[in-house]
C-alpha positions as CSV (number, residue, x, y, z in Angstrom):
1,M,0.0,0.0,0.0
2,D,1.4,3.3,-1.0
3,T,-0.6,5.6,1.3
4,S,-1.7,5.0,4.8
5,V,-5.4,4.5,5.5
6,A,-5.4,7.7,7.6
7,Q,-4.0,9.6,4.7
8,N,-6.5,8.0,2.3
9,I,-9.3,9.2,4.6
10,V,-8.0,12.8,4.4
11,N,-7.6,12.5,0.7
12,G,-11.2,11.4,0.3
13,K,-10.5,7.9,-1.1
14,Y,-13.5,6.5,0.8
15,K,-15.9,9.5,0.2
16,N,-19.1,8.8,-1.7
17,N,-19.4,11.3,-4.5
18,V,-22.7,9.9,-5.8
19,P,-25.5,12.4,-5.0
20,Y,-28.2,11.0,-2.7
21,T,-31.6,11.6,-4.3
22,K,-34.7,9.5,-4.7
23,D,-33.5,8.5,-8.2
24,T,-29.9,7.7,-7.2
25,R,-30.5,5.9,-3.9
26,A,-29.5,2.5,-5.3
27,A,-26.4,3.8,-7.0
28,Y,-25.5,5.7,-3.8
29,G,-25.9,2.5,-1.7
30,A,-23.9,0.5,-4.1
31,E,-21.1,3.0,-4.0
32,E,-21.2,3.2,-0.3
33,G,-20.8,-0.6,-0.1
34,R,-17.9,-0.5,-2.5
35,L,-16.1,2.2,-0.6
36,L,-16.6,0.5,2.7
37,K,-15.2,-2.7,1.3
38,L,-12.2,-0.8,0.0
39,F,-11.7,0.8,3.4
40,W,-11.7,-2.6,5.2
41,D,-9.5,-4.1,2.6
42,D,-7.0,-1.3,3.1
43,V,-7.2,-1.6,6.9
44,R,-6.6,-5.4,6.7
45,E,-3.6,-4.8,4.5
46,E,-2.1,-2.0,6.6
47,F,-2.5,-4.0,9.9
48,D,-1.8,-7.4,8.4
49,L,-5.2,-8.8,9.4
50,D,-6.6,-12.0,7.9
51,P,-10.3,-11.9,6.9
52,N,-10.5,-15.6,7.7
53,N,-9.4,-15.1,11.3
54,S,-12.5,-14.7,13.4
55,K,-10.6,-12.7,16.1
56,H,-9.4,-10.2,13.5
57,E,-12.9,-9.8,12.1
58,R,-14.5,-9.5,15.6
59,M,-11.9,-6.8,16.4
60,L,-12.9,-4.9,13.3
61,S,-16.5,-5.2,14.2
62,I,-15.8,-3.7,17.7
63,A,-13.8,-0.9,16.1
64,W,-16.8,-0.2,13.8
65,D,-19.3,-0.2,16.6
66,R,-17.2,2.1,18.7
67,G,-16.3,4.6,16.0
68,H,-18.5,4.7,12.9
69,S,-20.9,7.3,14.2
70,S,-18.0,9.7,14.3
71,G,-16.5,8.8,10.9
72,L,-13.8,6.5,9.5
73,H,-11.0,8.3,11.4
74,E,-12.6,7.2,14.6
75,V,-13.0,3.7,13.4
76,L,-9.3,3.7,12.4
77,Y,-8.4,5.0,15.9
78,H,-10.1,2.0,17.5
79,V,-8.5,-0.4,15.0
80,E,-5.1,1.0,16.0
81,E,-6.0,0.6,19.7
82,L,-7.2,-3.0,19.3
83,A,-5.0,-4.5,16.6
84,E,-2.1,-5.4,18.9
85,L,-4.5,-7.5,21.0
86,V,-5.2,-9.9,18.2
87,K,-1.6,-10.3,16.9
């Protein structure tokens, strides 16, 4: 990975640019899903996490639960805090 996940957040890599309207809801939702998958793939790569390891996935779920309401930076903060516990 060339750029850290934190820098990617700042750069807008995971920002949904599809307008949210009645007519574009499906496209918006699809793009949101694609960007979230990209975020998690980048997090797994940066922290060397295995998607087949249930402890790694549970840790990511906890980080999401604790931080998503404040944005991806907060989710990343919790990943950083918890990642060493599952290594």
